[in-house]
N, C-alpha and C positions, 0 to 999 in steps of 0.2 A: 798704459792710455788712459785716458778720461773715459767714464762710462758715458754712453749717449742718453742714458735715465735721467729725465729733469724730475727732483724730488718735489713732492706736493709742498705747497708753500705754506700750508697750515699747520705742518708738522703733526705730531702723533702723541698718544699717551703711552707711557712706559711705567712700569714699578722699578724703582732704583732703589738701592740701599745707599745711604750717605756717610755711612761709618760702620765698624763692626760693633755688633751688640745683639741685643734682642730683636723681636720684630718691630719694634716702635722706630728702628732705624730706617724703615722702607717708607717711602712715600710714593704716591701716585701723580707723578710728573708730567707736563708739557716738554715734549723734548723736539729735537730737529730730525727731519725725515732721513733715513739712512740710503747710503746708494751703494750699489754692488759694483766691486771692481772687477779686474779680469779674473774669469775663474770662478766667480761669486753669483748667488742667485739672491734676490731680494723675494722674499715672501711675505704675503698679506696673511698675518696669523688669524686664525680662526678658533684655534684653542693650543695650550701649552700646558703642560703637566708640571706637577711638582715632583723633585727627587730629594733624597737626602743630602745630595750636593750643594743643593741650594740653600739649604739649613746649614751645613758646615761651612760655607762660604761667608755666609751672612755672620755667623757667629765668630769668624775668625780662625775656625781650625785648620784652615789651607793655606795659611799666609806662607810664602815662599813656594807653594805649589802652583797656585793661580795668581797671576798678577792683576790685581785691583787697582783702579783708579777711580776715586770717588767723584761725582756720584756714578754706580756703578749698575747696569740692567742685569738681574738675574735671569735663570733659565736657559735649558739645554733642549728641552724637548719640544717639538712643535709639528701641527698640522695646520696646512693651508693652501691658498692658492698663489703661483707664481706671477709676480708682478711686474719684475723686469729680469733681466739676465745681464751679467757682465760678458765682455769679450771673451771668446774661444768657448763659451757654455754650449754644449751640443746636446747633452743627455736630456734637458729639459727645455721647454718653452713656456712662454707667457700664457697664462690660462691653465697651467696642467694642477691638477690638484696632488700635493706632495705630502710627505711626512719625513721627519728624519731627526737628528740631533747635532746640535754644535759643540764644539769642544772647548767652549766657555773661553777661550784666549780673545773673544770679542764680545762686545755687547750682546746681551742674551736674548730669549725669546717672550720673556714676560713684558709683551709690548705688541702694539697694534701691527707693527712690521718688523722683520728680523732678516738681517743678512746672513747667509750660511755658505759653505763652499759647496761647489756643486758635487764633491764626492760624500756630501753628508746626508743628503736627500736621496728618496726613491719614491716612485707613484704610491699614493695612499691605498689602503686597502679599499676595494670599490663597495663592500657590503656593510661597513660601519659608517658612522658618522665622524664627523671632524674631533670632536670630545673624544671619543673611544680612540681612534687613531693617534691622537696625541698622546695618550696613556703609554704608548708601546715601546718609542724607540730605543731609549737608554736601557731600560728595564729589558725590554726584548732582547736587546743585543748582548747585554751583560749577562742574560740566562743563557743565550745561545752559544756565545764563545766560552762561556765556563764550562759549559756540558759537553759541547762538541769540540770545539776548536782546542782548548786546553783540556779538559777533562778525557776527550777521546770516548765518550759514552757511546756504546754500541747496541743495536737490539739483543734483548735477552739479557743483559746486565742488570744490576741493581744498583741505584743511587739513592743516597739519603740526600734531602735538602734541607738546611738548616733555614728557618723564617719562610715555611713554604707558603704561607698564607699572605705574604706581603706582596709588593709590587713586582719584584724580580723572581721572588719565589713561585709566585702563581703562574708565570710564564715558564719557569723552568720546569714546573710539574707537568705542563700539557706539552712542553716539547720533548720531555722525556718520554711521556706517554705515546706521543706521536713517532717517536722512534722506535717504541717496541720495549721499551726498558720497564723494569718492575720499580715503582716510587714508594719511599718511606719519606715520611716528612715530619719535622717537629714544627709545632705551633701552640699556640695557647687554646683552652677547650673551645672557646668561642669560635673558632674557625674550623671546627672538626668537619661540620655540614659541608661548608663549601669546598674542603680539600676531598672529602669524597665524593664529592659531585664532579671534581675536577680529574679524578682517577687516582687517588693516593690509596695504595693498598693497606697502608698502615699508618694512622696519624698517632703521634707520640706528643701527649700532653707534657711540655716540658717542666709546667709548674708542678706536676705530680709525680713525674717519673725520668729517670736519669736514663738518657737514650741508649748510653753504652752497656747498659744491664739488662737491654732487651734487643739490642741490635748486633749482628756480628756479620763477618764475610761481605760486605758490600764492595762494589767495584770503584764507586766514586761517590765522594762526600763533596757536596756543593752547599757552602756557607753565605750566607749573606747577612749573618748577625755579628760573628768575631766573637771577642773576649776569651773565656775561657774553653769555648768550643774547640779553639785549633788543637791543644794537647789531647783532649778527650776524643776529639774525632779520629786520631791517629789509630786508636785501639780497635776501632770498630771495621778497619779496611782489611781486606784479604792481602796476602804478600801481593806486593807489585800494585796495590791499588793505588789512588791518588785522591789526595785531599785540595780543593781548589777554593779559594776565597778571593771574595771582592770586598772584604771588610777586616782585613788585619795582616798582618807579617807572619808567617808561619817559619821556622826555622829547618830548612831542607835537610840539614844534617842530623837533626833530631828523629826527622821521619825516616832519613836512609837507616839508621841504627835499627829501625823497627822492620825494615824490609818494606817499606812503603815510600810513596813520594808526596811532597807537599809543596805546593806554589801560590804565590799571589797574582792576581789577574788585573790588568787594567782595558776596560772595555776601549774599542777602536770603531771611529765611523768604518760602515761597510755597506754600499747600497746595495751589493748582492744578497746580502743575507737578510737586509730589510725587505727586500723583495720576496725571498723565500718565506720570511715570517707573515707579510701581505697574503701570499698563497694559501698559508696556512690558515689564515683568517678568513680568508674568503672562501675556503673549502669547507669551513664550520670545525673544522678539528681543534683550532684554539679560540678561545673566547677571553678578551681581555676584561679585567674586573677593574671597574672604576667605583672607589667607596665614595666620592664627594664630588660635586661639580660646583665652583664658585666662578662669580664675574671677576674678570681682571681686577678691579678696582678694590676687590676684597683678599688680594695675594696676602696679606698680613694674615688673615684668618687661615690660609692654608699652611702658613709656617706654624701657628698655633695648635691646629689640628695634628700636624705630624710630630709636634713635641709631646701632646698627649700619647701618642703611640697607640698601637695595636689596631691601626687602619686595615680594612680587608682591601687590598688591590691599591689603586692609584687615585690620588688627588688631582683634578683637572681644574684649570683656570679657563673658562670660555670667554673668549674675546669677542666673536661674532655671534649673534643669536641665530 
């Protein structure tokens, strides 16, 4: 059925990619105002964060995985206020402050308004602002699902986190600590103080030390980096341990020959887990790490900062002051 919501005549601003390529394919466009269908929610976006998936989509690395019709609005994470709801939506109401992430099968969140599914959002953490909340959903859910849903990490176990100082890694460190696990992390030397502050027991500087020479008998390896870390990581797991990655394709058979497990994970929307993450943030057990805040109109700069590498935590686009 048609939504009862009447879109604003003036339209809105959105950052859209007009082709595959570098950051110069992005434009700050005037676009029509979206309308939520049944089961969908229209969110007035206050902030939207930047993730590697935006870079990879723009560069064309995900052709065949994500269907893009140009011009295309990037962005999966958002925090904002519910502007309207489609038919059948019951979990949120107009005026609610929410956060979450879209699956990128529709136009994205780097815009003044975005449509998301009801099952992709949850109430925003109450103790942080919209910018901070927007940094959480995809990175937070990836860390949560990688550690617990896939990795089965338990209190008293040891986890090695690759890329511990990044957007996903910094959440993974804190979630693992909140669970009662011992955390080891690989990162560059510039992130040592950050990670020690987050509770990492041992920070391994990958620029000077090969982690497999100093780490052994861990229960879970959570890898946000990929590359040659896959094969190297299998060596540090205890028998029956598991290697989980969001950044590569491990060989389960090769892992099995070494008496361990290895698996790739895809993050899934989960409002119950978003709610639990919000609870940890509001309790002070987890503190999102934001490295840079830019206006929506400067989204191109976010892509350039990401390409430069080594950011601590997340880059966030602020849509509403």
